[in-house]
N, C-alpha and C positions, 0 to 999 in steps of 0.2 A: 629416783630422788637420792641424792648423795647424803652420806652421814658424816657429820662433823662433831668431834669431841672438843669441848671448850673447857680448859683447866685454868682456874684463877681463884684465889682465896677471897677476892673481893666480890661479895654478892651482887653489888650494883653493876660491876663490870660484866659479870657472868650474865646477868639479866639483859643488859643492853646489847651485848654481843649476840646472845642467843636470839633475841627478837630480830635484830638486823639480818642475821643469817637465815632465820625462818622466813622472813619476808622475801628473801632472795630465792626461796624454794628449797632450802636444805633441811634435812632432819637433824636436830641438834640434841646432843647429850652433854650435860655439864658435870664437872667435878671440881672439888675445892682443895685437893691435895694429890700428891703423887700416889698415895695408897688407893684413893678413889680412881685415879687414872688407870692403875693396874687392874683394879676390879672391873672397870669398863672394858679394858682390852681383853680380859678373860671371857667376857660375855660375848662381845662382837667386835671385830676389827673395823674401825671407822675408815672413811675415805681420806679424811684430813684431820690432823690434830692442831688445835690452836692453844698454846700454853704460855703461862706466865713464867718468869724466871725464879722469883723469890716465892717459895711455897712453904707452908708451915712445917713440912717434914722433909725438906731437902731442896737442892738446887735443880731447877727445871732444866737448865742446859746440860748439866751432867746426866740427867735422866734421858734427855733427848738422845745423847750418844748411845745409851743402853737400848732405847727403843729402836733407833736407826740401825743398830747392829742386828737386832732380831727381825726387823721389818724394813729392809733397805729401800723398798719402793713406796713406803708410806710417807706422804708429804707432811712436814711439820712446820708450822708457822710460830715463831717465837715473839712474844710481847714482853716488853720490859720497861720499867721506870728507871732502871739503872742504865740510862742511855748514854753509854760511853763507847769509845772505839773498842775497848776490851770486850764488851758485851757483843758488839756486832761481829767482831772477829771470832769470838768463841762460838757464836751461833753458826757462822759459816763453817768453822772447823768441824763441828759435830754433824754437819750435813743438813742443817735446817734449810727448808725451801725459801723462807723469807724471814726477815727480822724487821719488826715495826716498833719504834720507840713510843712509849706513852708520853703524853696523850696522843692517840692516833685517830685518824678519820675513819669512820665506819665504812664509808664507801671504798676507801683504800683497802681496808681489811677484806671487804666482800670481794673486791676484784682480785686480791691475792688468793683467796680461797678458790675462786673460779679458775685462776691461772694454774694453781696447784693441781686441781682436778684435771685440767686439760693436758698438763705437761708431765704429771707424775713427780715423784720425789727424787732427791739426790742421794746417792749412796753415801754412807758414812766414810770419813777420811781419817787417816792417822793424825795424831797430834802434830801440829807444826811447831809450836813453842809453848812454853809455860803460859797459861792464860793470865796468871797473876803478875807477869812482869810489868815493870813501869813503862808507860807509853807517853810520848811527848805531846800528843795532840789532846787538847782540852776543849770542851764545849758541849753543852746539852741542847743547844738551839736546833730547830728543825733543819736549818741550812747545814749544820755540821753533821747531823744524823744522815743526811743524804751522802755526804762525803764518806762517812764511816761505812755505809753500806757498800759503796763502790769499792773502797779499799778491801773490805772483807771478801769481796767476790773476785778480786784480781790477784791477791797475794800468792795464790798457789799456782798461777800460770805465768807465762813469759810474754804476754801481750805487751806491746809498746804503749806507753802512757804519756799523754800530754797534759801537764798541770798548768792551768792558767789562773791568774789572779793578780791583784795589785801588789806592789812591793810591800813586804812586811807581813803578808798574810800566812806565811808558813809553808811555802812550796817545797823547800828542801826537807822540811820535817815530814811532810807527806811522803816524799820520795824515800826517805830513810825508813819510815814505818813500813812501806811496801816491801822494801828490801829485807828489813830485820825480821818481819813476820813470815816471810816466804821461805822456800827451800834453799834459796841462795844466801840466807841470813848469816852463815858463817864464812862466806866468801867476801872479797873486797867490795866496798862501796866507794866509788871514785867519782868526785864531783869536779866539773870544769865550768867556769863562768865565761861565756862567750864575750860579754861586754868588757871583761877585764884583760883580754889578751890582744895584743896588736894584730892587725889583720894578717900581716906577713908571717906570723908565728903560729896561727891557729892550726894549720895542717900538721906542723911538726909536733905541736902539743897533743893533738888527737892521735896521730898515727906513728909518732916517733921519728927519729932521724938517724942516719948513719954518720959515722965519722967523716968529716970533710964535706958534708952535704951543703954547708953554707959557712960563711965566716963565723968563727967562734965555736963551730961544732967539733970539739976536740975529741969526743968519744961518742959511741953509739948510745942513744937514750931511748928507752921504751916509751911509747906514747900512752895516753890514757886508756885507749882500747885494750892494749896489752896488760896494763896495770889492773884493769877491772876484769880480766879473764876469769870466768866462772861466777862472777858476781854481777853488779849493777853499775852502769855508767850513767851518771846524772848530768845531762846537758842543760845547764841553767842559762837563762836569758838567750834561748835559741833564736829569738827574733833578731838579735844583733849579729848573727852569723853572716859573714860576707857571702855573696852569691857563689863565688868559685869554690868555697869550702862546702857550701850546701850541695853542690853537684857531686863532690867526692863522697860526702857523707851518705847521700842517697845510694850511690853505688855500693857502699859498704853494707848498708841496711838491706839491700836487695840480695847481695851475694854472700855476705858474712866474711868477705876477704878484702885485704888491702895490702899495699906495700908501703914501707916507711919512706920518708922523704930522703931521696938519694939512694934508695935501696932497690933491689931487683927481686928479692925473695918474696913470694906470696905468703902472707901471714893470715891465719884463720883463728878467730877467737870466739868463745861462747859467752856472750854478754847480753844482759837485759838492758834495754834502753828506756830511760825515763827522762823526758824533756820538760822544761818549764819556761814560761814567758809571762811578762806583764804587759805584753802588747797584744793587739788584735791581729793574729796571724792571718785570719781570713781577709781582713782589709789589706794587709801587706801583700797577700796573693793577688788581690784585685789590682793593686798598683804596681805589680811586677817586682816587689822588693823581696818576695819569698817564693820559692818554687812550689807550685801547686802540688806536684807529685810527692815532694818531700813532706808537705803539710799533711796529706792524706796518709802517708806512711807513718808519720809520728802520731797522728790523731786517731789511733785505733780505739783507745779508751780515753775519752776526755774527762778530766776532773777539774771542776771550776771551784776555786776557793772563794768564799764570800768575804768582802771587806768587813772590818769590825763594825762599821756603822750599820751593817745589815744583820748583825748578830749581837745586838746590844745586851741581850739577856745573858751572854757569856762574859761580859766585861767584869762583873764582880768576881766570878769564879776565877778568871784569868789573873786579875789583880792580886787576889789573895794568894794564888799559886806563886806568882812572881815574888811576892814579899817573903813567902816561906822559903823559896829557893834562894833568895838573897841571904836570908838568915842562915841557911844551911851552908852557905859559902863564907860565913864569918862576919857578915854585915849585921848591924843592929836589927833586932827583931821589931817590927812595926805592925800595927793593926789599922784598919780603916773604919772610921766612924760612918754612920749611916748617911750623913750629909755628904761625905766624901764620895761614897758610891753614887749618890745622885749626881754630883758634879762630874764624875767620870762618865756616867751614862749620857750626859748632855754634850760631851765633846764628840766631834766628827771623826777623829783619829785618821788624819791623812796618811800617817805612817803605819797605820793598822796595828797588829799585835806587837810588832817590834817596837813601835813607839810607846805602847803601853808598858812593855817590859822595861825599856830604858827609863821611863818615868818612875816606875816603882823602885828601880835600883837607885835613882837619884834621891828619891824621897827617903829611902832607907838610910842613905848616907847623910843627907843634909837636914832632915827633919829633927828638931830638938825634942819633939813630943813622941811618946810611944804610940799614942793613938793619933792618926793623921786625920785632920778635919778638912772640910771643903775649902777653907781659905788657903791651906797649903797647896791643894790641887789647883785652885784658880791662879795662884801665884806662879806655878810652874807652867801651866798650859794656857792660861787666860780663859775668859768666858766669851760667849758670842756677843754679849753687850759691850764688853771692853773692846773687842775687835771692831764692832760697828762704830764705836765712838772714835777709835783711833783712825778709822778710814775717813772720818769727817774733819780731821785736824788739817789746818792749812800748813803745809810743809815749811813754807818760808817763815811763818810765824813761829813754828816750833824751833827752827834753827836759830832765829833771833833770841828766843827764850833760852836756848841752850847756851849761847854765847854770853848772855847776861848772867846765867848761873855760874859759868866758869869764871867770869870777871869778879863776881861776888866772893867765890871761894878762893880764888888765887889770881889777883889782878895782874901779876907778872906773867901769867900764862898767855895773855893777849899779845905779848911782845917777845916771847922766848923761842919763837920758831916752831912751836908744836901745835898751834891752834888748828891748822888745816887737818893734820892727822887725827887730832882728837875729835873734831866735828865729823869727819868722814867715818871714823871708827864707830861713832855713835849710831850712824845710819847703817853702816856696813854690817855690824854685828847682828842686829835683828834680821837683816836681809838674809845673811848666810845661815843663821840658826833656823829661820823659818823654812828656807828651801831645803836644808838638810832634813828637817823633820818631815816635810812634805814628801821627800823622796826616800824615807826610811833610812836616813843616815848614809845613803850611798853617795859618795863624793863625786863619782863620775857623772851620775845622772843629775845631781844638783848643779854641778859646774856647767853641764850642757844647757840646763834650763836657764841659767843666768848669763849664758853666752861667753863664758870664760873657759880656759882649759883647766884640767885637774891640777897641774903643777902650780898654777896661779892660785887656785883655791887652797891648796896645801900651805902655800906660803902665807896666805892671809889668815888661815887657821892658826899657824904658829905665831904670827905677829900679834893677832888679837887675843891669843891665849884661849881659843875655843877648843874644848875637849869634845871629841866625837866618841860617843859611848861605844859604838861598834861599827866601824866603817869597812869591815871585810866585804868585798864585792860579792862573794858567793854565799853570804849568810842570809838565809831566808826568814829568819825570825822564828817566833813560836806561835803556835796556834793551839 
């Protein structure tokens, strides 16, 4: 019979956990403080420790480091209601076998204890970074806890990672967190967006080019691989990479060597690869649009970011964070009323976290009230009821009503040669704004969805005076 020491200052949690573990056949000892934990260790060394983080006489994770240094093979499972990325990373840094955010499933905890007994513990590690540093990823939902746990386990190694998720879910922020928290954190983080580079220039961007390699190549340029040497190369929108470039990338990942465009010298660099996509790469492999061998080479550690509609409990936390961030940048300070939070929670967020951030910034600038209510939210994003009603409107009737309104407001406008542009603009504006929001303000993808090219879209944005909050193609938003 294995011995498990459960440390938690909440008597109810101690009782429930102890009962579950005893039913699973373990001998359980309980403690409510670090002092009691030490007294228990002095009497007998358990096979597994299950400990809370916040204890009356100290920080459980700091103490885990101490215990792991003395007993490097003793598995320790960390429980915490402080379920942030910081906590998950700290638990991994000090050598915890597993991190489980509260509330947790007792079956999951029981399986974790069984696994710890079967595999043994992890040796303690040196500090990677200050645990208290600010981190960009925000969320306490179960879906984000899974993401945090994966990040915590991969930051200290160089495994290739493939991050997938809809536009605006925060893929680049995850990549940056992995880089910043790992041993490469002081080296370069270089990002390249495959969807934003013309096909004929992708290889030169990745691998560099020599002088005279092509028209306009007046000097030698180092590619992104060289720029990222010693650090991390983030390949965003990898699903948009043309097949010929995929072949060359695969060779580089296999050998670690390449030559620049127009060059003969072999270049070797030490780079960690993190790729991201909003596409189903497995489906692209099935249709021949993406190399199967490259997919498996990239998909060593998959991280799937949930869309915001699947982590609605994080919306209020994110919204307040974005308002605070806007205020820190000099925008007016705003707060959210309770009915505003309800309205935010009812929206499906096709643009995900980036859409929410852009909305909060607009509200900070445009709202006249310090406390933002539900009406302001609905004005900006609409409600499901309003959308359903709009879908039932007869378009021809709406256009006639628009012409009648123009005639009432300015009868001369019917004969001054501007009527066509005004009516088309009334339809075109919501079309463009809706598609930009749906595609996370990414102009290239919005243009593709509407069947126009990006230059045409840019011209229409200028003509209609539509401001795009953030149209950088490689911005992955916040999470």
